[in-house]
N, C-alpha and C positions, 0 to 999 in steps of 0.2 A: 762331200767324201775329200776332195782336194784340200780344202781347210783344216779338217781333222787330220790330213797326213801332215801339213805344215805344221799345226799346232805340236803334233807328237815330235816333228824334227826340231821345233824349237826348244822345247823341254829337254830333249836329250843332249843338245849342242850344248845349252846353259849348262847343264851337268857337266858335260866334258870338259868346257872352259874352267867351270869352279875346281873340279879336281886337278886338272893337269894344264898348266899354262903353256908349257913347251909344246912347239909345233910337232906333230908325227909321235907324241907320246903313245903309250899302249893304250891308254883311255881314247883318246883321238882316233888311233888306228879303228878301235873297236866302234866307234860313233860314225867313223867314214864307212866302215864296210855295212853298217845296219842301214844308213841312209841311203846307200848305194843298192841295197836290195829292195828298197822302198820305192824308188824312184830312179827313172833313167839317169845316166850319168850327167848329161848336160844340166838337167832338172837340179840334180843333188848339189852341183857346184854352184847354181844359181842360190840355192837355200844356205850354202856355206858362207857365200858373200854375203847375201842381203840379211840374214839373220843371224848368222854366226860370227860375220863380221871377219871372214877367213878366206883370204883368196887361194882356194884348192882348187885346181884345174879337173877337168872330166878326166884326163889322161893320168893325173895322178891318183885320183879316186880308181880308175880302173887297175891301175898296177898294184895298189893297196890290196883290192880285193884278189887280183892274181896270188899276189904273196901270202895272202892269209886264208886261200882257198881250201886249205885242209883240215881248217880248225873245226867245222862242223860236220865232219864224217861220221861220227858216234851218234847213234840215236840214242834220243832222252825223252824222257815221258815227262811232261810239265806236272807239277805239283798242285796247281790251282786250278780251278774251273773260272772261265770267263763269262761272268753272268751278264746278260744282256742289261744294258743302260736303262736305270728306270724301273727295274724288277728286282724285288727282294727275293731272296732264296727259298723263304717259305712260302711263296705264292706260287714257287714252280711245281710241277709234277713230271717226274722222270719218264720220258715214253719210248726209253730204248736208245738205239743208234742206229745212225746213217751212214751211207756211204754213198759216194758219188763219183764218176767218172768222164773225163771229158777229153777231148783232143785240140790241137792247135798246130798251124802249121808254122814252123821256124825257119827264116832264111839262113842257111849255113853256109858261108863262103867255102867254094870249090865244090860243095855238093848240092846246094840248090835247095829247095823246100823238103824239110823234114819234119815228122809229125812229133809234137810234143805231147805226152799222154801225161793225165794230172788225175790224181787221187785225192780225195778228202774223206776223212772219217771225223766224226763227232758224235756228241751225246746230244739226242733230241730231249728237249724239255718243253712244257708247255703250261700257259696260264692255267690255272685250276679250272676246269668248265662247270663246277658246281657253282663257284663265284662268279664265273664272266659269260660263257656261252655253251651251247651244246656243241659247237665244233670249236675246240681250243686253238688259239694262235702258238704255232710252234716255232721254236729257237734252235739253234744249232751252238752248243758250247764246247769248251774243250777241244778245239779243232786240232786235227793234224794233218799235213799236207805230205805227199810224197808224188815225185815226178821223175820220168825218164826220158830222155832223148833217144828212143830205141824202138825196140819192135814189141809185141804184145807179151811175148814170153817174158822178157826182161823186166818190164812193167809189172806184170802180175806177180813176180817174186818180190819186188820191192812193196806192192800193195799189201800182198799178205802179210809181209813183215810187220807194216804198219799197223794192219787191222789187228794181228795179235797182240803187238805191243800195247794198244788201247783196247784190249779185252771186248772186241767186237763180236768175236764169236760164243762168249758167254752170255751176250744181252739176250734177255727174255724177248725181246722184239726189235727186229732189225730191218731197215729197208735200204735198196739201192736205187737210186735216184739219178736219171741220167736222161740223153736224149736218144735219138732212134739208131745210133750207130751199132751196126750188127757185131762188131767185136766187143763193144761193152757188155752186151747182154750174153756173148758166149763165154766171156770171164765170170760173168754173174751167175750163170747156170752151171758153171763148172765147179766154181769155188765157193760160193755163197747160196747155196741151195736152200737154206731156212731163213733167208732174207725175202721180203716182199719186194717184188720188183716193179718199179714206177716210172713211166716217161714222164720227164719233166712237164709240168703244166704249159707253160711259156712256148715250149716247142710245139706240143700239141696243138695250142690255139695258133701259132703260126702257121701250121699246116693247113688248118681250118680257114685262116685267112687267104691261104693261097688257094684254097677250093674256091672261095668267094670270088676272087679277083677272077679266077679261069671262068667261072658261071656268068660274071657280069664285067667284064673286060673293059667295057666303056660307060658304065655306069654306077660311080664311086657311092652315091647313094644308096641304090640297091643293095649293092655289095656291103655295105656297112650293116644296112638293117638285116639281111640276111646272116650275117656274122654274128650279130648280135644275139639273135635267136637261137641260133645252132649252137652258140656258146654254152648257153643254159642246158641244152641237150648233152654236149661232151662233157659238162661237168657232174650233172644229175645222172647220166646214165640210163637204163644201158643203151649200148650203141646199135640197137638194129635197124630202128627208124633211121638213124644218119645215115648209116651204111647202104640202106635201101635206097635211100633219096640220092646219094651220091652216085650210085650206080645207074638209076633211072636218069640223072641229067649227064649222064656221059663222062663222069669224073672217075672212072675206075681206077686211074693211077692214084688219085687221091683216096679213095676207098681202100684200096689196097693198104696204105699206111696204117690206116686206123684198125682194120680187120686184123692186121699183124699183130699190132700191139693192144687191141682193146681188154685183154686180160691185166693190163699194166696201166689201164687207164680208167679203174674204177675210183674217181675223184672223190667223189662224195663219201663212199666207204673210207677211204683212206683217210680223210679229213677227220671224220668222226672217231676214227681211231686214234688221232694224234700223229699221224704219218706225215711227214712233209711231203709236199707234192710239187715242190718248184723252185724257182728263182729267189724268192724271198728268203728261203730258209738254207739251201743248199748249192744250187746251180751257179748263184751270182758269186759265191765264194769261189769258185773254180775258176770264174772269169777274172776274178781280182788276179789269182796265180799267173793266167795268160798273158795279162795286160803287160808285166814286166818285160816279159821275152817275146812276145809274139804282137806287140803293136806296130801299128803301120809304119812302115820305113827302117824298120829295126834289120841289122844284119850282124850276125854273130861269127864267131870262129866257134869250131865244135867245143875246144878247150873253155872258152870263155863262157859258152852257154852252159854246160855241164859244172862249171864253178859257179855259176850264179844260181842254179836251181836250189841247191840246199840253203843259200841265203835267203831266197823270196820266200821259201817254205818256213823257216824259222821266223822270219818276221812277222809273216801273216799270221802264224799260229802261235805268237808270243813267246816262242821257246828260244830265242835269239841268245837272250843273255845267260840263259840257264845251260844251253849247249856251248855258248864260248866259254865258260867258267869251266865245265867238265871238260873240253877238250884241252885247256891251259893245263 
C-alpha cells in the first residue's frame, strides 16, 4: 500500500516539475495539496525532499492546504469508473451499489475527542460467476466519500446528498455494510429502507474471536480450534445453533450481539447474491479515509480537520483533479 502511495506521489510530482519549474506555481500548489491529502504533513515533506527534490516544509504544506481549502467545496461526480487492476470491463457484472458508514475519534484541540463520521458509496461489480465460481468475487468501483466532524443529523444530510449524486437510490440492488454501531443502523433503517443491511464480516468474526477468548481464556489452542469451527457456522448460517451454544456456555453478552444482528449476518446468502460482506470490498476503504485524520498521535484544530476532510475524500475517490479544475 505504501509503495503504491509513493509511486503515485512520484508520478504527480514529476509532472509538476515538468509543467512548472517555479516554486509554488499553481501546478505545484495543486500537487502539494493532493500530497497532503494522501499523507501526513511530515511524510509529505519527506516525499517532496527525497523524490521531488524540493525542500518544502510540513508547515508550508499546511499553510498551502489552509489557503486552498475552499476549492473543493463543490460536489462533483467523476466521469470515469475505476476498474480493479487486472480485470477487464467485459469480465464484470454490475451487482448494484453499496454504502458503508463508520466512525473514528479525532483529537481536536481545546475540544478533546470528537467523532468523525465517514460514508462511502460505490458501484458493486463482480467477476462473472458463470466463468469463475458460484460465489462471485465482488469489487467496489467509482467510489465517493463523504465525512462530517459533527452529529448524526449533519452527517446524514451529507451522506444522503452523496448517495443521491451517485444514483444510489435508483439501483436495482443496494446494500449497507457496516459494523454494529447502533447509530449506523438507525440511519440505514430511516433513510435506506430498500437496501440490504449487512454487518461487516470481519467485525462479526472479531466478536466470535472475543467469545472464544472468553470461553478459553488460558487455552489459546482450544480457543483457536473452537473459533475455526464456529467461523464456518457463522458464515453458513443460520445462527440458531451458535446462539444456543453461546448461551449454554454462559456467554450471553456475546450471544446478544449475534442475536441482535442475525438478519444482517446471512453471509452465505449475501455472497451468493453478489453483495459485499466486508473488509475486502467496503470496510477497508472507510479505514483508508480515517487513516489520514485519526492515526495515532494526530491532533487537529477543528478548522484544520474540516479543511482536510474534502481533500482526503477527493484523493481517495480519484476526483481531486476534476474537483480542483471545477472549483477554479
